[in-house]
C-alpha positions as a LaTeX table, in Angstrom:
\begin{tabular}{lrrr}
\hline
Residue & $x$ (\AA) & $y$ (\AA) & $z$ (\AA) \\
\hline
Unk1 & 47.49 & $-195.15$ & $-59.09$ \\
Unk2 & 47.52 & $-195.97$ & $-55.39$ \\
Unk3 & 49.89 & $-193.08$ & $-54.70$ \\
Unk4 & 47.58 & $-190.70$ & $-56.59$ \\
Unk5 & 44.63 & $-191.89$ & $-54.52$ \\
Unk6 & 46.58 & $-191.33$ & $-51.32$ \\
Unk7 & 47.51 & $-187.84$ & $-52.49$ \\
Unk8 & 43.86 & $-186.97$ & $-53.17$ \\
Unk9 & 42.79 & $-188.32$ & $-49.78$ \\
Unk10 & 45.58 & $-186.35$ & $-48.12$ \\
Unk11 & 44.53 & $-183.12$ & $-49.84$ \\
Unk12 & 40.88 & $-183.60$ & $-48.89$ \\
Unk13 & 41.82 & $-184.42$ & $-45.30$ \\
Unk14 & 44.21 & $-181.47$ & $-44.96$ \\
Unk15 & 41.80 & $-178.90$ & $-46.44$ \\
Unk16 & 38.93 & $-180.17$ & $-44.29$ \\
Unk17 & 40.98 & $-180.03$ & $-41.11$ \\
Unk18 & 42.09 & $-176.49$ & $-41.89$ \\
Unk19 & 38.65 & $-175.17$ & $-42.84$ \\
Unk20 & 36.90 & $-176.79$ & $-39.88$ \\
Unk21 & 39.54 & $-175.67$ & $-37.37$ \\
Unk22 & 39.45 & $-172.08$ & $-38.61$ \\
Unk23 & 35.68 & $-171.93$ & $-39.02$ \\
Unk24 & 34.71 & $-173.50$ & $-35.72$ \\
Unk25 & 36.58 & $-170.78$ & $-33.82$ \\
Unk26 & 33.85 & $-168.38$ & $-34.97$ \\
Unk27 & 30.82 & $-170.47$ & $-33.97$ \\
Unk28 & 28.77 & $-169.20$ & $-31.04$ \\
Unk29 & 26.97 & $-171.68$ & $-28.81$ \\
Unk30 & 24.66 & $-169.16$ & $-27.16$ \\
Unk31 & 22.79 & $-166.21$ & $-28.62$ \\
Unk32 & 25.09 & $-163.22$ & $-29.11$ \\
Unk33 & 24.76 & $-159.99$ & $-27.19$ \\
Unk34 & 26.58 & $-157.55$ & $-29.48$ \\
Unk35 & 24.46 & $-155.87$ & $-32.19$ \\
Unk36 & 25.77 & $-156.15$ & $-35.74$ \\
Unk37 & 24.73 & $-154.50$ & $-38.99$ \\
Unk38 & 23.72 & $-157.71$ & $-40.75$ \\
Unk39 & 22.55 & $-161.25$ & $-40.22$ \\
Unk40 & 23.20 & $-163.29$ & $-43.36$ \\
Unk41 & 20.96 & $-166.19$ & $-44.36$ \\
Unk42 & 22.18 & $-168.51$ & $-47.10$ \\
Unk43 & 19.60 & $-170.29$ & $-49.23$ \\
Unk44 & 18.59 & $-173.93$ & $-49.05$ \\
Unk45 & 15.77 & $-175.87$ & $-50.66$ \\
Unk46 & 12.37 & $-174.36$ & $-51.40$ \\
Unk47 & 9.19 & $-175.85$ & $-52.80$ \\
Unk48 & 7.48 & $-173.02$ & $-54.62$ \\
Unk49 & 7.21 & $-170.40$ & $-51.89$ \\
Unk50 & 7.46 & $-172.94$ & $-49.07$ \\
Unk51 & 10.78 & $-173.18$ & $-47.25$ \\
Unk52 & 12.47 & $-176.50$ & $-46.60$ \\
Unk53 & 12.99 & $-177.47$ & $-42.98$ \\
Unk54 & 16.64 & $-176.40$ & $-43.07$ \\
Unk55 & 15.86 & $-173.02$ & $-44.60$ \\
Unk56 & 12.94 & $-172.38$ & $-42.28$ \\
Unk57 & 15.24 & $-173.04$ & $-39.30$ \\
Unk58 & 17.75 & $-170.52$ & $-40.68$ \\
Unk59 & 15.09 & $-167.89$ & $-41.29$ \\
Unk60 & 13.51 & $-168.32$ & $-37.85$ \\
Unk61 & 16.88 & $-167.85$ & $-36.18$ \\
Unk62 & 17.64 & $-164.77$ & $-38.29$ \\
Unk63 & 14.26 & $-163.33$ & $-37.33$ \\
Unk64 & 15.03 & $-163.95$ & $-33.67$ \\
Unk65 & 18.29 & $-162.02$ & $-33.96$ \\
Unk66 & 16.48 & $-159.21$ & $-35.78$ \\
Unk67 & 13.70 & $-158.99$ & $-33.20$ \\
Unk68 & 16.22 & $-158.91$ & $-30.36$ \\
Unk69 & 17.90 & $-155.98$ & $-32.16$ \\
Unk70 & 21.09 & $-157.98$ & $-32.59$ \\
Unk71 & 21.01 & $-157.43$ & $-36.36$ \\
Unk72 & 19.82 & $-154.24$ & $-38.03$ \\
Unk73 & 19.40 & $-155.76$ & $-41.51$ \\
Unk74 & 18.86 & $-159.21$ & $-43.01$ \\
Unk75 & 20.78 & $-160.27$ & $-46.13$ \\
Unk76 & 19.12 & $-163.18$ & $-47.92$ \\
Unk77 & 21.37 & $-164.90$ & $-50.42$ \\
Unk78 & 20.39 & $-167.76$ & $-52.69$ \\
Unk79 & 19.51 & $-168.87$ & $-56.21$ \\
Unk80 & 16.87 & $-166.40$ & $-57.32$ \\
Unk81 & 17.15 & $-166.28$ & $-61.11$ \\
Unk82 & 14.76 & $-169.11$ & $-62.04$ \\
Unk83 & 11.05 & $-168.18$ & $-62.04$ \\
Unk84 & 10.15 & $-171.77$ & $-61.12$ \\
Unk85 & 12.73 & $-172.16$ & $-58.35$ \\
Unk86 & 13.51 & $-168.97$ & $-56.48$ \\
Unk87 & 15.03 & $-169.15$ & $-53.03$ \\
Unk88 & 15.31 & $-165.43$ & $-52.42$ \\
Unk89 & 11.68 & $-164.71$ & $-53.33$ \\
Unk90 & 10.51 & $-167.40$ & $-50.90$ \\
Unk91 & 12.86 & $-166.15$ & $-48.17$ \\
Unk92 & 11.84 & $-162.52$ & $-48.60$ \\
Unk93 & 8.16 & $-163.47$ & $-48.56$ \\
Unk94 & 8.72 & $-165.34$ & $-45.27$ \\
Unk95 & 10.50 & $-162.34$ & $-43.73$ \\
Unk96 & 7.78 & $-159.91$ & $-44.83$ \\
Unk97 & 5.05 & $-162.21$ & $-43.48$ \\
Unk98 & 6.89 & $-162.10$ & $-40.16$ \\
Unk99 & 6.77 & $-158.31$ & $-39.99$ \\
Unk100 & 10.28 & $-157.42$ & $-41.13$ \\
Unk101 & 10.09 & $-154.09$ & $-43.02$ \\
Unk102 & 11.13 & $-154.30$ & $-46.66$ \\
Unk103 & 13.71 & $-151.56$ & $-45.99$ \\
Unk104 & 15.58 & $-153.98$ & $-43.69$ \\
Unk105 & 15.70 & $-156.86$ & $-46.20$ \\
Unk106 & 18.42 & $-157.23$ & $-48.83$ \\
Unk107 & 17.93 & $-160.08$ & $-51.30$ \\
Unk108 & 20.87 & $-161.34$ & $-53.36$ \\
Unk109 & 19.45 & $-163.49$ & $-56.16$ \\
Unk110 & 22.90 & $-164.51$ & $-57.44$ \\
Unk111 & 24.04 & $-166.49$ & $-54.42$ \\
Unk112 & 24.25 & $-169.67$ & $-56.49$ \\
Unk113 & 26.56 & $-171.38$ & $-54.03$ \\
Unk114 & 27.93 & $-170.88$ & $-50.53$ \\
Unk115 & 31.12 & $-169.49$ & $-52.02$ \\
Unk116 & 29.32 & $-166.98$ & $-54.24$ \\
Unk117 & 27.01 & $-165.91$ & $-51.41$ \\
Unk118 & 29.91 & $-165.10$ & $-49.09$ \\
Unk119 & 32.02 & $-163.39$ & $-51.74$ \\
Unk120 & 29.10 & $-161.27$ & $-52.96$ \\
Unk121 & 28.10 & $-160.33$ & $-49.40$ \\
Unk122 & 31.54 & $-158.79$ & $-49.00$ \\
Unk123 & 32.11 & $-157.32$ & $-52.45$ \\
Unk124 & 28.60 & $-156.38$ & $-53.62$ \\
Unk125 & 26.82 & $-155.58$ & $-50.36$ \\
Unk126 & 29.75 & $-154.25$ & $-48.37$ \\
Unk127 & 29.18 & $-156.57$ & $-45.43$ \\
Unk128 & 32.11 & $-156.26$ & $-43.04$ \\
Unk129 & 30.73 & $-157.47$ & $-39.72$ \\
Unk130 & 27.84 & $-159.92$ & $-39.54$ \\
Unk131 & 26.22 & $-162.92$ & $-37.98$ \\
Unk132 & 25.66 & $-165.89$ & $-40.22$ \\
Unk133 & 22.95 & $-168.39$ & $-39.37$ \\
Unk134 & 23.03 & $-171.96$ & $-40.64$ \\
Unk135 & 23.19 & $-175.55$ & $-39.50$ \\
Unk136 & 26.18 & $-176.66$ & $-37.45$ \\
Unk137 & 27.54 & $-178.90$ & $-40.24$ \\
Unk138 & 27.56 & $-175.94$ & $-42.67$ \\
Unk139 & 28.86 & $-173.12$ & $-40.50$ \\
Unk140 & 32.60 & $-173.95$ & $-40.40$ \\
Unk141 & 32.87 & $-173.65$ & $-44.20$ \\
Unk142 & 30.81 & $-170.45$ & $-44.34$ \\
Unk143 & 32.74 & $-168.82$ & $-41.51$ \\
Unk144 & 36.13 & $-169.83$ & $-42.89$ \\
Unk145 & 35.14 & $-168.32$ & $-46.24$ \\
Unk146 & 33.94 & $-165.13$ & $-44.55$ \\
Unk147 & 37.23 & $-164.71$ & $-42.73$ \\
Unk148 & 39.18 & $-165.57$ & $-45.88$ \\
Unk149 & 37.54 & $-162.73$ & $-47.84$ \\
Unk150 & 38.06 & $-160.21$ & $-45.03$ \\
Unk151 & 34.80 & $-160.28$ & $-43.12$ \\
Unk152 & 34.38 & $-160.30$ & $-39.34$ \\
Unk153 & 31.77 & $-163.05$ & $-39.06$ \\
Unk154 & 30.33 & $-165.09$ & $-36.23$ \\
Unk155 & 28.09 & $-168.09$ & $-36.73$ \\
Unk156 & 24.89 & $-168.86$ & $-34.87$ \\
Unk157 & 23.82 & $-172.49$ & $-35.39$ \\
Unk158 & 20.24 & $-173.63$ & $-35.78$ \\
Unk159 & 18.94 & $-176.75$ & $-34.14$ \\
Unk160 & 19.31 & $-180.11$ & $-35.90$ \\
Unk161 & 17.27 & $-180.82$ & $-39.03$ \\
Unk162 & 16.41 & $-183.95$ & $-41.02$ \\
Unk163 & 19.14 & $-185.32$ & $-43.27$ \\
Unk164 & 22.09 & $-183.90$ & $-41.34$ \\
Unk165 & 24.23 & $-187.03$ & $-41.85$ \\
Unk166 & 23.86 & $-186.74$ & $-45.63$ \\
Unk167 & 24.67 & $-183.03$ & $-45.61$ \\
Unk168 & 27.60 & $-183.52$ & $-43.24$ \\
Unk169 & 29.14 & $-186.02$ & $-45.66$ \\
Unk170 & 28.48 & $-183.68$ & $-48.58$ \\
Unk171 & 30.41 & $-180.95$ & $-46.75$ \\
Unk172 & 33.65 & $-182.93$ & $-47.06$ \\
Unk173 & 34.21 & $-182.37$ & $-50.82$ \\
Unk174 & 32.53 & $-178.95$ & $-50.60$ \\
Unk175 & 35.15 & $-177.70$ & $-48.14$ \\
Unk176 & 37.97 & $-178.82$ & $-50.42$ \\
Unk177 & 36.29 & $-177.27$ & $-53.47$ \\
Unk178 & 35.80 & $-173.90$ & $-51.76$ \\
Unk179 & 39.33 & $-173.94$ & $-50.37$ \\
Unk180 & 40.74 & $-174.18$ & $-53.88$ \\
Unk181 & 38.24 & $-171.68$ & $-55.31$ \\
Unk182 & 39.54 & $-169.19$ & $-52.78$ \\
Unk183 & 43.16 & $-170.02$ & $-53.60$ \\
Unk184 & 42.47 & $-169.52$ & $-57.33$ \\
Unk185 & 40.60 & $-166.27$ & $-56.71$ \\
Unk186 & 43.47 & $-164.71$ & $-54.80$ \\
Unk187 & 46.37 & $-166.21$ & $-56.69$ \\
Unk188 & 48.05 & $-163.41$ & $-58.70$ \\
Unk189 & 46.26 & $-162.92$ & $-62.04$ \\
Unk190 & 44.16 & $-166.00$ & $-61.46$ \\
Unk191 & 40.93 & $-164.46$ & $-60.24$ \\
Unk192 & 37.84 & $-166.37$ & $-61.30$ \\
Unk193 & 34.91 & $-164.52$ & $-62.83$ \\
Unk194 & 32.35 & $-164.41$ & $-60.03$ \\
Unk195 & 28.66 & $-163.85$ & $-60.89$ \\
Unk196 & 28.61 & $-160.08$ & $-60.49$ \\
\hline
\end{tabular}
């Protein structure tokens, strides 16, 4: 039993080190200067149509990139299939209220998880080169996933938000989970059914 526990700890440690090392190479620490076709915003908590602090920070940063003409379009990806909890509706409403034309907003209502959001951005929306905005604790996983599915992505971190310690700890198993989801997806004849 002890050896099994050590094996699990070793796998979690190894996958986290790999994902963080690969993802952090793509994090920018100043605003970019090169225009890209998309800025991608992944969903976080909403309360009706009100954005959580984390999601508001992501949206405000995406809007800044858009206004500075560093991103031509905004892809909003989150859980948008529940009429009582709809991240993409709240995100799109926020963008429209901040004078982004509807023609520049793409809303993916089937971004149920970080993994699905990244995979669908590539395969359903044809995103090849983009900025991704999120909190610093989240970006390494998102950026590793983007690179793993063939996207040229750079991450722009928001400022700190409440609850970062909790979310940073939650990232540890999430990185391992997404690492193995990717392995299963690209293992010969083992592709998982993604929500397309």
